[in-house]
C-alpha positions as CSV (number, residue, x, y, z in Angstrom):
1,X,-108.8,-56.3,-31.1
2,X,-108.8,-54.3,-28.2
3,X,-106.1,-56.1,-26.1
4,X,-103.9,-55.2,-29.5
5,X,-104.9,-51.5,-29.1
6,X,-104.2,-51.7,-25.3
7,X,-100.6,-52.9,-26.0
8,X,-100.0,-50.3,-28.6
9,X,-100.6,-47.6,-26.4
10,X,-98.4,-49.4,-24.0
11,X,-95.6,-49.4,-26.5
12,X,-96.2,-45.9,-27.0
13,X,-96.1,-44.8,-23.7
14,X,-92.9,-46.6,-22.9
15,X,-90.9,-45.3,-26.1
16,X,-91.7,-42.0,-25.4
17,X,-91.0,-42.1,-21.6
18,X,-87.2,-43.6,-23.0
19,X,-87.1,-40.7,-25.2
20,X,-87.5,-37.8,-23.0
21,X,-85.3,-39.6,-20.4
22,X,-82.5,-39.6,-23.3
23,X,-83.2,-36.0,-23.8
24,X,-81.0,-34.1,-21.3
25,X,-80.0,-29.9,-21.4
26,X,-76.2,-29.7,-22.6
27,X,-73.8,-27.6,-20.1
28,X,-73.5,-24.2,-21.1
29,X,-69.8,-23.2,-21.9
30,X,-69.2,-19.7,-20.3
31,X,-66.7,-18.0,-22.5
32,X,-66.9,-14.7,-20.1
33,X,-63.7,-14.3,-17.8
34,X,-63.9,-14.3,-14.0
35,X,-65.3,-11.4,-12.7
36,X,-62.3,-9.1,-10.8
37,X,-59.8,-11.0,-13.5
38,X,-56.6,-8.2,-14.1
39,X,-56.9,-8.0,-17.8
40,X,-53.1,-7.1,-17.9
41,X,-52.6,-10.2,-16.9
42,X,-52.8,-11.3,-20.3
43,X,-49.9,-9.2,-21.3
44,X,-45.9,-9.4,-20.2
45,X,-45.1,-8.6,-17.3
46,X,-42.2,-5.9,-17.3
47,X,-39.5,-7.0,-14.5
48,X,-38.8,-3.6,-12.0
49,X,-35.3,-2.1,-12.5
50,X,-33.5,-1.7,-9.2
51,X,-31.4,1.0,-8.5
52,X,-27.5,0.0,-8.2
53,X,-26.1,0.6,-5.0
54,X,-23.3,3.3,-4.6
55,X,-19.9,1.6,-4.3
56,X,-17.9,2.8,-1.0
57,X,-14.5,4.6,-1.5
58,X,-12.0,2.4,-1.3
59,X,-10.1,1.9,2.1
60,X,-6.6,2.6,1.6
61,X,-3.2,1.9,4.1
62,X,0.2,3.7,4.2
63,X,2.6,4.9,6.7
64,X,5.6,7.6,6.2
65,X,6.4,11.1,8.3
66,X,4.6,13.6,9.3
67,X,5.9,16.8,7.4
68,X,3.2,19.2,9.2
69,X,0.2,21.0,8.0
70,X,0.0,23.2,4.8
71,X,-3.1,24.6,5.7
72,X,-6.1,24.2,8.3
73,X,-7.4,21.7,6.1
74,X,-4.2,19.8,4.5
75,X,-1.4,17.9,5.7
76,X,1.6,16.5,4.4
77,X,3.4,13.2,4.6
78,X,6.2,11.8,3.4
79,X,6.4,8.4,1.9
80,X,10.0,6.8,0.7
81,X,11.0,10.3,0.5
82,X,8.6,12.3,-1.1
83,X,6.0,14.4,0.1
84,X,2.1,13.8,-0.9
85,X,-0.7,16.0,0.7
86,X,-4.2,14.8,2.3
87,X,-7.1,16.6,2.8
88,X,-8.1,16.1,6.3
89,X,-11.0,13.9,7.2
90,X,-14.0,14.7,9.8
91,X,-12.8,15.2,13.5
92,X,-9.2,14.5,11.9
93,X,-7.8,18.2,13.1
94,X,-7.6,17.7,16.6
95,X,-5.6,14.2,15.9
96,X,-3.3,15.9,13.7
97,X,-2.9,18.9,16.3
98,X,-1.2,16.2,18.4
99,X,1.6,14.8,16.1
100,X,5.1,16.9,15.5
101,X,6.8,17.3,12.5
102,X,9.2,14.4,11.6
103,X,7.1,11.7,13.7
104,X,6.3,8.2,12.3
105,X,3.0,8.1,11.6
106,X,0.5,4.9,10.1
107,X,-2.8,6.3,8.1
108,X,-5.8,5.2,6.3
109,X,-6.9,7.4,3.3
110,X,-9.2,7.3,0.2
111,X,-9.4,8.7,-3.1
112,X,-12.1,11.0,-4.4
113,X,-12.2,12.4,-8.2
114,X,-11.5,16.1,-8.7
115,X,-14.2,17.6,-10.3
116,X,-13.7,19.0,-14.1
117,X,-10.2,16.6,-14.1
118,X,-10.7,13.1,-14.6
119,X,-7.1,12.4,-14.1
120,X,-6.4,13.7,-10.9
121,X,-7.4,12.2,-7.6
122,X,-7.8,14.2,-4.2
123,X,-6.5,12.0,-1.1
124,X,-8.8,11.8,1.9
125,X,-7.4,10.8,5.0
126,X,-10.2,9.0,7.1
127,X,-7.6,7.4,10.1
128,X,-4.1,9.0,11.4
129,X,-2.1,8.1,14.5
130,X,1.6,8.1,15.5
131,X,4.0,4.8,14.7
132,X,6.6,3.9,16.4
133,X,9.4,4.3,14.3
134,X,9.0,5.8,10.3
135,X,8.9,3.4,7.5
136,X,11.5,1.3,5.3
137,X,11.4,1.3,1.5
138,X,12.6,-1.2,-0.8
139,X,15.8,-2.3,-2.1
140,X,16.2,-0.7,-6.0
141,X,13.1,-2.7,-6.7
142,X,13.4,-5.3,-4.5
143,X,11.0,-6.1,-2.0
144,X,12.6,-5.6,2.1
145,X,12.8,-8.4,3.9
146,X,9.2,-8.2,6.5
147,X,9.9,-6.9,9.7
148,X,10.1,-9.2,12.9
149,X,10.2,-12.5,10.8
150,X,13.6,-14.7,10.5
151,X,15.7,-12.9,7.8
152,X,16.7,-15.2,4.7
153,X,20.6,-16.0,4.3
154,X,20.8,-14.5,0.8
155,X,18.6,-11.6,-0.8
156,X,18.4,-10.7,-4.5
157,X,18.8,-6.7,-5.2
158,X,18.5,-4.9,-8.4
159,X,21.3,-2.2,-8.4
160,X,22.6,0.2,-11.0
161,X,26.4,-0.4,-11.7
162,X,28.3,1.9,-14.4
163,X,24.7,3.1,-15.6
164,X,23.2,-0.3,-15.9
165,X,20.4,-2.1,-14.1
166,X,21.9,-5.4,-13.0
167,X,20.8,-8.3,-10.1
168,X,23.0,-9.4,-7.7
169,X,22.8,-11.6,-4.4
170,X,24.0,-10.1,-1.2
171,X,24.7,-12.1,2.1
172,X,23.1,-11.4,5.3
173,X,25.6,-10.2,8.0
174,X,24.7,-9.1,11.4
175,X,27.0,-6.6,13.7
176,X,26.1,-5.0,17.0
177,X,22.5,-5.0,17.1
178,X,21.7,-4.8,13.9
179,X,21.8,-7.1,10.4
180,X,22.3,-5.9,6.6
181,X,22.4,-7.6,3.6
182,X,26.4,-7.4,2.4
183,X,27.5,-7.8,-1.3
184,X,30.6,-10.2,-2.4
185,X,32.9,-7.0,-3.1
186,X,32.3,-5.9,0.2
187,X,32.7,-7.4,4.1
188,X,31.1,-6.6,7.3
189,X,34.1,-6.2,10.1
190,X,31.5,-6.3,13.5
191,X,34.2,-5.5,15.9
192,X,34.3,-1.9,14.0
193,X,30.9,-2.1,13.3
194,X,32.1,-1.1,9.5
195,X,31.3,-2.8,5.9
196,X,34.5,-2.1,3.7
197,X,35.4,-2.9,0.2
198,X,37.3,-6.0,-0.1
199,X,40.3,-4.5,-2.4
200,X,40.3,-1.5,-0.6
201,X,39.2,-0.8,3.3
202,X,39.5,2.8,3.0
203,X,35.9,3.0,1.2
204,X,33.7,2.0,4.2
205,X,30.5,2.8,5.8
206,X,30.7,2.7,10.0
207,X,27.0,1.9,11.6
208,X,26.1,3.1,15.0
209,X,22.7,2.0,16.1
210,X,20.3,5.0,17.7
211,X,18.4,5.1,20.8
212,X,14.6,5.0,20.3
213,X,14.7,8.5,21.5
214,X,17.2,10.1,19.3
215,X,16.8,13.8,18.5
216,X,17.4,14.7,14.7
217,X,18.6,18.1,15.2
218,X,21.1,17.0,17.8
219,X,22.4,14.8,15.3
220,X,22.4,17.2,12.6
221,X,24.6,19.6,14.6
222,X,26.9,16.6,15.5
223,X,27.5,15.6,11.8
224,X,27.9,19.2,10.7
225,X,30.7,19.1,13.3
226,X,32.2,15.7,12.4
227,X,32.4,16.7,8.5
228,X,33.3,20.1,9.0
229,X,37.2,19.4,8.5
230,X,36.7,17.2,5.2
231,X,35.2,20.4,3.5
232,X,31.9,22.5,3.0
233,X,29.0,20.9,4.8
234,X,26.1,20.4,2.7
235,X,22.4,18.6,3.6
236,X,21.1,17.3,1.0
237,X,17.6,17.2,0.2
238,X,15.1,14.4,-1.0
239,X,15.8,15.1,-4.4
240,X,19.5,14.9,-4.1
241,X,19.7,11.6,-2.2
242,X,20.7,8.9,-3.8
243,X,17.8,6.8,-4.8
244,X,18.9,3.6,-3.4
245,X,18.6,5.0,0.2
246,X,14.8,5.8,0.7
247,X,15.0,5.4,4.7
248,X,17.4,8.2,5.1
249,X,16.1,11.1,7.7
250,X,19.5,12.8,7.1
251,X,21.5,13.5,4.7
252,X,24.8,15.2,5.1
253,X,27.9,15.1,2.6
254,X,31.5,17.0,2.7
255,X,33.9,17.0,0.2
256,X,37.7,17.4,-0.2
257,X,40.0,17.4,-2.8
258,X,41.1,13.7,-2.5
259,X,37.9,12.4,-0.4
260,X,33.8,12.8,0.4
261,X,32.7,12.0,3.5
262,X,28.8,11.8,4.7
263,X,27.0,11.4,7.7
264,X,23.4,9.7,7.2
265,X,20.5,9.2,9.8
266,X,18.4,6.0,8.4
267,X,15.6,4.8,10.3
268,X,12.9,2.4,9.8
269,X,10.3,0.6,11.4
270,X,13.0,-1.7,13.4
271,X,14.8,1.6,14.7
272,X,17.5,4.0,13.7
273,X,21.5,4.3,12.7
274,X,24.2,6.9,12.0
275,X,26.3,6.0,9.3
276,X,29.7,7.7,8.2
277,X,30.5,6.7,5.1
278,X,34.0,7.2,3.8
279,X,34.6,7.5,-0.3
280,X,38.1,8.5,-1.6
281,X,38.4,9.6,-5.2
282,X,39.1,7.1,-7.1
283,X,38.1,4.4,-9.6
284,X,35.9,2.3,-7.3
285,X,34.1,5.1,-5.7
286,X,31.0,4.6,-8.1
287,X,30.6,1.1,-7.5
288,X,31.3,1.3,-3.7
289,X,28.5,3.9,-3.4
290,X,26.1,1.8,-5.3
291,X,26.3,-1.8,-2.9
292,X,26.9,0.7,0.1
293,X,23.7,2.7,-0.3
294,X,21.7,-0.7,-1.1
295,X,22.6,-2.8,1.9
296,X,22.1,0.6,4.4
297,X,18.7,0.8,2.8
298,X,18.7,-3.5,4.5
299,X,19.6,-2.4,7.7
300,X,17.3,-3.9,10.6
301,X,18.0,-3.9,14.2
302,X,17.9,-6.5,16.3
303,X,15.6,-7.4,18.9
């Protein structure tokens, strides 16, 4: 009986020990946010808007003939026969002081809006310098041949004939120190330096290449003397000069009862030329003028 009680006590003791070892403390769940956590992180962050950079004005380039200063802050440059005013940029007043009227120039500029007028633009010169020669134009809508490169044997031009625009192809012809494109109704006679109408060679243009240091005032005097025997000599302003010949620097004309003669100074990037044009009164006159002015616009000096 004593043994059974002892065994029971031992058994109870073992059960109690096992029960105690099975019971453990459950880990506590910490629902508290970590200290120092930014509560704003739970909200959607708004992206920072960076200011757009201010666009720099577009720099444009041009070439033309310097016509002089309109006032201390404004100069005038003739571009393809049209005068355009430019405001001087910083420091350019000393540069233009070294230019003379009639100088060929190359320049850079930008456009600025005029306050109160959304359509107007103010042209601001940022750079200007003297060029070797004045700019040439385009042949009535066709691009002029690149200067200094090999000229193509033929070239298409748009010209006005009997009040209508037509495209015609001209052939390259070479004279003494120059070349130009000549249309089928005409021919170049290199020994005479003349481009003449095939059906009547009294319609002609006589071409003389000028030295690089020619004086326009002296040429005007020479032209006036040359035309005086025909009639009253007129100096045509840019608005009256035929549109086909934008590279003219001087255009003198005299008309008689049977004939009109012209003394033209043409200048482009390759050099200058005197052209004496003879136009009798007659049916071929209108077509001849359109052809010859377009041809003269294509003149280039040979190197």
